[in-house]
C-alpha positions, 0 to 999 in steps of 0.5 A: 572860195571858203571866205566867199561862201561865208560872205554869201551866208553872212549877207543872206544871199543863199537864203534870198535865193532859196526864197526866190526859187520857192516863191517862183515855184509856188506862184507857177503852180498857182498860175497853172491851176487857176489861170484857165479858170480866168481865161489865161492862155496855156503859154502864161505859165511858161512865160512866167517861168522864163521871166523868173529865170531871167530875174533870178541873177538880178535878185541875187545881185540885189541881195549881195549889194543891199541889206535891211537895217533898222533905218531901212534898205542900205548899201551893204558897204555903208553898214558898219559890222556892229550895226548889222542885223543880218542874223535877225534877217536870216531868221525871218528869211528862214520862216518865209522860206518854210511858209512859201514851201508849205504853200507850194506843197499844198498847191502840189497836193491840190493839183494831184488829188483834187483838180486832176481828179475832178477835171482831167480825163483819167488815163484809161490804162490807170483806171480800173476795169469794171468786172461787168464791162463788155464790148459787143463786136459786129457779128460776122455775116455768114449769109450767102448774100453779102448784101445782108451784112447790114442785117448782121451789123444791125443785129449786133448794134440792137443787141448792144443797145439792149445790153446798154439799158442794163444799169449794172453793165458797162457797155462800150458804145457802138462806134468804138466796138465796130471800129475793129470790124474786118481787122485781124486783132486778138480779143485781148488786145481789143479788150485792152483798147476798149478797157473792158473785161468781156467781149461778145462776138458771133455770127448771123446766117440769114436764109429766107425766113430763117436765121441762125445766130451764134454768140459767144462771150470771151473773158478778155484777160485770159481769152477763155470762152465763158459761154457759147450758144446757137439760136435757130429761129424764124425771122418773126422771133428775131426780137426774142433771140436778142432778149435771150442773148441779153439774158444769157449774158446777164446770167453768165456775168452774174449780174443781179437786175434791179428791175425788169429786163429791158425789152426790144421794140417789135415790128414786122420783120420786113419793116425791121430789115428796112429800118436796119438798112436805114440806120446803116446808110445814114452813117455815111453822113452825106446828102445821098446817105441821108436821102437813101436812109429817109426813103428806107425809113418811109418804107418801114413806116409804110409797113408799120406806122407804129414802129417808134425807132423808125420815127426817131431814126427819121428825126435824127436824120432831119436834125443832122441835115439841118446841122449840115446845111442840107435843110434850113434849121427851122425846117429841119428842126420842126420836122425832126420834132414832129417825127420824135413826137410821133414816136412818143405818141406810140411809146411814151417811154422811148428814151431816144425820142425824149433825147432827140426832143431835148436836143432840138429844144436846146437848139431852139433856145427852149432850155426849160423844154430841153431839161424836161425831155432830157430828165425823162430820157435820163430816168429811162436810160441813164447810160445811153450815149446819145442821151448823155451826149445831148445832156452835155449840150444842155449843160453847156447851154446852161453855162455849166461847162465843167459839168458838161466836160465831165459828161463828155469825158465819161462818154469818151471812156465808153466810146474811146475811138468815136470821132463824134465824141472826141470832137465834142470833147475837144470843143469843151476842152478848148472852151475851158482853157485846156487848149493842149488837150483840145488840140490832142483830141482834134488830132486824134479825130483826124487820125481816125477820120481824116476827112471829117467835117469841121475838125480842121476848123475847130483845131484851127480855132483852138490854135487861134485861141492859144495864140498861134495864128499862123498854124491856125490859118493853115488848119482852117485852109484845110477844112473840107466843110465850106461853111465852117471854113468861111466862119473861121477864116476872117478870125485867122486873118484878123489875128495875123494883122491881115485886115483887108483879107479879114474884111473880104472873108467876113463879107463872103461869110455874110453874103452867103450865110446871113440867115444860117450863120447870124450867130457866127457872124456876130462872133467874128465881129466880137473877135474883131472888137466890133461891138456894135456890129456884134450886137446887131448880128446877135439881134439877127440871130434871135430873129432867125432862131439861130441854134448857135445862141445855145453856146452864147454863155460859154463862147470865148469868141464873145469875150470882148463884149462881156463888159459892154453894158448891152451884154446882160440885157441881151442875155436877158432878152435871149433867155440866157441871163444868169438868173434865168439859167439858175431857174432851170433844174437839171441833174446828170448822174453819171453811169458807174465807170469802174469808179465811184458814181457821181452826180452833177446837180444844179439849179 
C-alpha cells in the first residue's frame, strides 16, 4: 500500500485529482452565478456537477497512464526514469491548484457579499428591525350595528395610509396587517411575522353622529403599552381624529418630521362612509364586487363631486375590470384615465392618482407619460406601496428587470403576506431565471389565497421554463381563470410533444381572445418556434393596443425570435428599441428598510 501511494505521488495522480476537483468547484460556482444572466435553466449547474463526478475516474486513469515529457504526451511505461520530468510537472500542478483555488475563493466571496446582497431577497429573520417600524392592525368594531365593520376597517386603513406618508416611519402595508383580523395571536408574534418594532391597535364605536375611537401603541419586543388615548368626537371631526392619532404616534416614537405633517383629504361624513364601503367591497375582486363598489363611489361623488379619493377608487376599479376581462382594455383604461384626471384636477398633489395614470400609460405603451406621472407620485409619497408597485411595472417595461425585482422585494418586505405582491415577485423571479424562488413565491400565494386567479398558470409557466412540462401542465389545468388557462395550455402541450393538442388549444385561444390576447397569442407562436406567425400577431397587438406589449423586452416566451432580423425593427415600431428606452429617465429611491437607502437610477 505504501509503495502504491508513493507511485501515485510520483506520477502526480494526487495533484491531478486535486486540480480537477478545484477546477470543477470554481466552474460550478461561476455557472451558478452567471448562468441566470444568460438564461441558463436552474438544472444547468446540477448536471455540470454530475458530469464532473462521472468524468473524475477517467481523469484519474489518464493521469496514471500518461505523462508529460519534453517531446509531448507519452504513455508512462514508455518513459525512462532518467528522462522523466514528473517533478517539474508537480511544481506546475501545485501552482495551477493554488491559482484555481484562489479563483474559487473569489467567486465564493463575490456570491456571498455581492450577488446575494444585490439580488436576493433578504431573510426577514436576519434583517434588522427598524426602530421606527409599525403595523396598524384593524380596529375592532364596537358598534351595536355589525354592518358598521366597514367603517372601523376603513378608519384603520386610512390611518395606516396617513402614517405611511411620513418618510421616517416604516409602515407595514394594509394586506399584511389585516391578515391577522379575527385571529387570537399575541402581539409579539404578529410583530415578529411582520418584522416591526411597534404595533398600533384600537377600537371604533359609532352611534348616530358620534364616534369614539380608542387607540393604543404597543412595543412589540416587550408587549408593553407605550401610549393609549380615547377620542370622543362628532363624525364631522373624523378626519381631525386621524391626524391627531398620527401626531401622537409620531411624538411617542420620537420621530422628527422633515416637513409638514401629512393631511387627510376631507369630505362630507356620509360621502366618506360610502367611500369606505366602496373600498371594502372592491376587495372581493369579483364582477359583483366591482359593480357594487362602483355604485357606492357614484353615490359618494353625487354628494361630494370634489372628493379625489373616490375618483381614484373608481379609476382603480375600471383598470381592474379591464385586466379581468370584464371590460375591454380600451374602454377600461380610457375611463380609468378620465376618472384619475378628474381627481388631479381637484387635487394636483394626490399621489395615488398620478400612480394610476402611470400604470395606465404603461399599459397603453406610453412609457414617457408613465415615467412622468410616476416621478411625480414618487416625489409626493415615495413609500406608498401602490406607487412602488406601479413603478416596478414601468421598470420592467423599460427592460430594467433587476431594478424592478429590487423594488418588488422591498414591497414584499413591507407587505409579506399579500398575495398580489408575492405574485408580482414570482413573475419577476421567473423572468430573471430565479425559477426555484419563483416557484416558492407562487406556492406561498396559493397557501394564502388558494383560489386566486392566474397563480396556478404562472406557477405552471415557471415549471415549464424550468423544463418540467408534465408538472407545468398539471398546474395549468388547475387554473380557475379561463383566459389564463387557455394562454398557457398550448405551450405545455407543445413542450410535451403533443402537437395536435397544442394546435387545438391555440385555435381555441385565438377564436375566443383574438383582440384581448393578441400579444399572448404571439408569445405562444414564438414558444412553438413559429416566427412568421409570432410577428404577425405582434403586429395585431399594436393594432389592438394590447397592454401585454409592455412586457415584450423581458418576456422569455419570445426568446426564439430575438435573433430574427425582424425583431429590432419591430421593437422600434412598438417604441421598445434599446435606444428609445434609454431616452426615458426614471429613478426610484427605495424607502429605508432597516438598512441603507438605495437609489435605482437609469436613463
